[in-house]
C-alpha positions as CSV (number, residue, x, y, z in Angstrom):
1,M,37.9,-16.5,23.9
2,S,34.1,-15.7,25.8
3,G,34.1,-14.5,28.5
4,F,36.8,-11.9,27.6
5,H,36.1,-8.2,26.8
6,S,39.4,-8.5,24.8
7,A,38.8,-9.1,21.0
8,L,40.3,-9.3,17.7
9,Y,38.9,-7.3,15.2
10,A,38.7,-7.6,12.0
11,G,37.7,-4.9,9.2
12,S,39.6,-2.2,6.4
13,V,41.3,1.2,6.5
14,M,40.5,4.3,4.6
15,H,42.5,7.4,3.4
16,H,41.6,9.7,1.6
17,R,43.9,13.1,0.8
18,L,41.7,15.6,-1.1
19,R,43.4,18.6,-1.8
20,P,45.7,19.7,-4.2
21,R,46.3,16.3,-5.4
22,E,43.1,13.6,-4.9
23,H,44.7,10.6,-3.5
24,R,42.9,7.5,-1.7
25,L,43.9,3.8,0.0
26,R,41.8,1.4,1.5
27,Y,43.3,-2.0,2.9
28,S,42.6,-4.9,5.4
29,I,43.2,-4.8,8.8
30,F,42.8,-5.8,12.1
31,Y,43.4,-5.3,15.5
32,M,43.4,-6.2,18.6
33,L,41.4,-4.7,21.5
34,L,43.2,-5.8,24.9
35,D,41.7,-5.0,28.5
36,L,45.1,-4.1,30.4
37,D,43.7,-6.2,33.7
38,E,43.0,-9.4,30.9
39,V,47.0,-9.0,29.2
40,D,48.2,-11.8,31.0
41,M,45.7,-14.5,31.7
42,L,45.5,-14.4,27.5
43,A,49.2,-15.1,27.8
44,G,48.7,-18.0,29.8
45,R,45.9,-19.1,27.7
46,L,46.6,-18.8,24.0
47,H,50.1,-20.8,22.7
48,L,50.2,-17.9,20.1
49,F,49.9,-14.9,22.0
50,S,52.6,-13.3,24.7
51,H,53.7,-10.9,26.8
52,N,56.6,-8.9,27.4
53,R,58.1,-12.3,25.3
54,F,58.5,-13.5,21.7
55,N,55.5,-15.0,20.0
56,V,53.5,-14.9,16.5
57,F,51.7,-12.4,18.5
58,S,53.2,-10.8,21.6
59,F,52.2,-7.2,23.4
60,H,55.0,-5.1,24.7
61,D,54.6,-3.1,27.1
62,R,58.1,-0.6,25.9
63,D,56.0,-0.1,22.5
64,Y,53.8,2.5,24.0
65,G,54.4,5.4,26.0
66,E,57.9,6.5,25.9
67,G,59.5,2.9,25.8
68,E,59.4,2.5,29.9
69,T,58.5,-0.9,30.7
70,T,56.3,0.4,33.8
71,S,52.8,-1.0,33.8
72,P,50.5,1.2,30.5
73,R,47.3,1.1,33.0
74,A,50.0,3.0,35.7
75,R,51.0,5.2,32.9
76,I,47.4,6.2,31.6
77,E,46.1,6.6,35.0
78,R,48.7,8.6,35.9
79,H,47.3,11.4,32.7
80,L,44.0,11.1,33.7
81,R,44.6,12.3,36.9
82,E,46.7,14.6,35.9
83,A,44.2,15.9,33.5
84,G,41.4,15.7,36.2
85,I,39.7,13.1,34.5
86,E,38.0,10.1,36.3
87,A,39.7,7.1,36.4
88,G,40.3,3.4,38.1
89,G,38.1,1.5,35.7
90,P,38.8,-0.9,33.1
91,L,41.5,0.8,30.7
92,R,41.4,-1.1,27.0
93,I,43.9,-0.5,23.9
94,L,43.1,-0.7,20.4
95,T,46.2,-1.6,18.9
96,M,48.9,-4.0,16.7
97,P,50.6,-6.9,18.2
98,R,54.4,-7.5,17.6
99,I,53.9,-10.2,14.5
100,L,57.3,-12.4,14.7
101,G,58.2,-10.0,16.6
102,Y,57.9,-6.6,14.9
103,A,55.0,-4.2,15.4
104,F,54.7,-0.8,14.3
105,N,51.5,0.8,15.3
106,P,50.9,4.6,13.6
107,L,48.0,4.8,15.8
108,S,46.9,3.0,19.6
109,I,43.5,3.9,21.1
110,Y,43.0,3.8,24.8
111,F,39.7,3.4,26.0
112,C,39.5,4.9,29.7
113,H,36.4,4.0,31.5
114,R,35.4,4.7,35.1
115,R,34.3,2.8,37.9
116,D,31.0,2.4,36.2
117,N,32.6,1.1,33.0
118,S,31.0,4.8,31.5
119,I,33.3,5.9,29.3
120,S,35.8,9.1,30.5
121,A,38.3,9.1,28.2
122,I,39.7,8.6,24.9
123,F,43.2,8.6,24.6
124,Y,45.6,8.5,20.9
125,E,48.7,7.6,20.8
126,V,50.0,8.2,17.5
127,S,53.7,7.4,16.1
128,N,55.3,8.7,13.0
129,T,58.0,6.8,11.1
130,F,61.1,8.9,12.4
131,G,60.7,7.1,16.2
132,E,58.6,9.7,17.4
133,R,55.4,9.5,19.5
134,H,52.6,11.7,21.1
135,N,49.8,11.6,22.4
136,Y,45.9,13.1,22.3
137,L,43.5,12.8,25.6
138,I,39.9,13.6,25.1
139,P,37.6,13.1,27.8
140,V,34.4,11.9,27.4
141,A,30.9,13.6,28.7
142,R,28.5,10.8,31.0
143,N,25.5,10.1,28.2
144,T,27.7,10.8,25.4
145,K,25.4,9.6,22.6
146,L,27.2,7.4,20.1
147,P,29.1,8.4,17.6
148,I,31.7,10.3,20.5
149,R,32.5,13.9,18.6
150,Q,35.8,15.1,19.9
151,K,38.7,17.8,18.3
152,S,41.9,18.6,18.9
153,Q,44.9,21.1,17.8
154,K,47.0,19.2,15.2
155,S,50.6,18.9,17.4
156,F,52.5,16.4,15.9
157,Y,54.5,16.1,12.6
158,V,53.2,12.7,11.1
159,S,53.2,13.0,7.4
160,P,55.7,14.8,5.1
161,F,53.0,16.0,3.7
162,M,50.9,17.5,5.7
163,S,51.9,20.3,7.5
164,T,51.0,20.9,11.4
165,D,48.8,23.7,11.8
166,M,45.7,21.8,11.7
167,V,43.0,20.5,13.6
168,Y,41.5,16.9,14.2
169,S,37.6,15.9,14.2
170,F,37.0,12.2,15.7
171,S,34.3,10.7,15.1
172,V,34.2,6.8,17.5
173,V,32.1,4.2,17.8
174,P,33.4,2.8,20.7
175,P,34.2,-1.4,20.5
176,G,31.3,-3.4,20.9
177,K,30.4,-6.2,17.9
178,N,31.3,-3.2,15.6
179,L,33.8,-0.2,16.4
180,A,34.2,2.5,13.6
181,V,36.7,5.0,14.3
182,S,36.8,8.7,12.1
183,V,39.7,11.1,11.8
184,I,38.8,14.6,9.4
185,G,42.2,16.5,9.5
186,H,41.4,20.5,8.7
187,D,43.5,23.1,7.6
188,T,43.0,26.7,6.6
189,Q,40.7,25.9,3.9
190,G,38.2,23.4,5.2
191,P,38.7,19.5,5.0
192,L,42.5,18.1,4.2
193,I,42.0,14.2,4.8
194,I,40.0,11.8,6.3
195,A,40.9,8.8,7.7
196,K,38.4,5.3,8.4
197,L,38.7,2.1,10.5
198,A,35.4,0.0,10.4
199,A,36.1,-3.7,12.3
200,T,33.6,-6.3,13.6
201,R,34.3,-8.4,16.7
202,Q,35.7,-11.8,16.7
203,D,36.3,-13.5,20.2
204,L,40.3,-14.0,20.6
205,T,41.0,-18.0,20.5
206,D,44.1,-19.3,19.0
207,A,41.9,-20.3,15.9
208,T,41.3,-16.8,14.7
209,L,44.5,-15.6,15.5
210,A,45.8,-18.8,13.5
211,R,42.9,-17.3,10.6
212,A,44.5,-13.5,11.3
213,F,47.9,-14.9,10.3
214,C,47.0,-16.8,7.5
215,T,44.8,-14.1,6.2
216,Y,47.3,-10.8,6.9
217,P,50.1,-12.2,6.9
218,L,53.2,-10.5,8.3
219,L,51.0,-7.2,8.6
220,T,52.9,-5.1,10.8
221,L,55.8,-5.2,7.9
222,K,53.3,-4.3,5.2
223,V,52.0,-1.7,7.4
224,I,54.8,0.7,7.7
225,A,55.9,-0.8,4.3
226,G,52.5,0.9,3.0
227,I,53.1,4.2,4.4
228,H,56.7,4.3,2.2
229,W,55.0,3.0,-0.9
230,E,52.1,5.2,-0.4
231,A,54.2,8.5,0.6
232,L,56.1,7.4,-2.9
233,L,53.2,7.8,-4.8
234,I,52.0,11.1,-2.8
235,W,55.2,12.4,-4.0
236,L,55.2,11.4,-7.8
237,K,51.7,13.5,-7.8
238,G,54.0,16.5,-6.8
239,I,52.5,16.8,-3.4
240,R,55.2,19.5,-2.0
241,R,56.8,18.3,1.5
242,H,56.8,19.9,4.4
243,H,59.4,21.2,7.3
244,R,59.5,18.7,10.4
245,P,59.5,20.6,13.6
246,S,61.2,19.4,17.4
247,P,58.4,17.5,18.6
248,P,56.1,19.5,21.4
249,D,57.6,19.9,24.6
250,Q,54.3,18.1,26.4
251,P,53.8,14.9,25.7
252,I,49.9,15.0,25.4
253,T,48.0,17.4,23.6
254,L,44.1,17.9,25.6
255,G,41.6,18.0,23.3
256,R,37.3,18.7,23.8
257,D,34.7,17.3,23.9
258,L,32.4,18.6,21.2
259,E,29.2,17.1,22.9
260,A,30.5,18.3,26.0
261,A,30.7,21.5,24.7
262,T,27.7,21.6,23.0
263,R,26.0,21.0,25.7
264,L,27.9,23.8,28.2
265,T,27.1,26.2,25.3
266,Q,23.1,25.4,25.5
267,D,23.4,25.9,29.2
268,T,24.9,29.0,29.5
269,T,22.6,30.0,26.8
270,N,19.6,29.0,29.1
271,V,20.9,30.7,32.0
272,L,21.2,34.1,30.3
273,R,17.9,33.7,29.0
């Protein structure tokens, strides 16, 4: 729907495990980018999309955070304030909606903006198949060049075949005509897993939603089924399982903006000279 920041992004996801047995998968997928200030307007104009009620496609507040029904905007802005990150601008979430009432999102990404529309932070909301959820909040420096490069210690158990003793490196081209998200998981031996999403923008209309439903039928069910199928294949390759620890005590892990860290190092070096 032209005139809205919200859109549909269609593309593909790739996962590549490097060790101790190589394992690769790629599948077609679509996401919605929803401006949280536009959700109710979209629900009022689109026949196939609703907010907090059943439809072919729907966005439910309780599918995010701790399952509360409070405004996602209020929740995210509270986390930004607590982390000392500037808020007040647009908040846009990249996520898979419910399809015929069901959704499972391994990763939803919030693009948090300052009042001048520049990105102040990226908020990664990660869910595992054990009903647990954790968040990685990473600031973005002003005038950051693309792609946005970020890093965080892994603190949440996702796959039974990877430990939490890892570091995530993120590379993000925010939504525009195209979007790209890359996550590399490093352990003590180096890169272990690479995950990439690449997608192209389409206007959010009933026509594009109907086409997406036909092109990716029951996508969210296929995602959860695919996760278990790939886990079986990995297990059959003899990759050992890791013990599942208790979830982190805190709901958010704060990461680092690599460009800001590089600038700080350069500025410190210049001062010392």
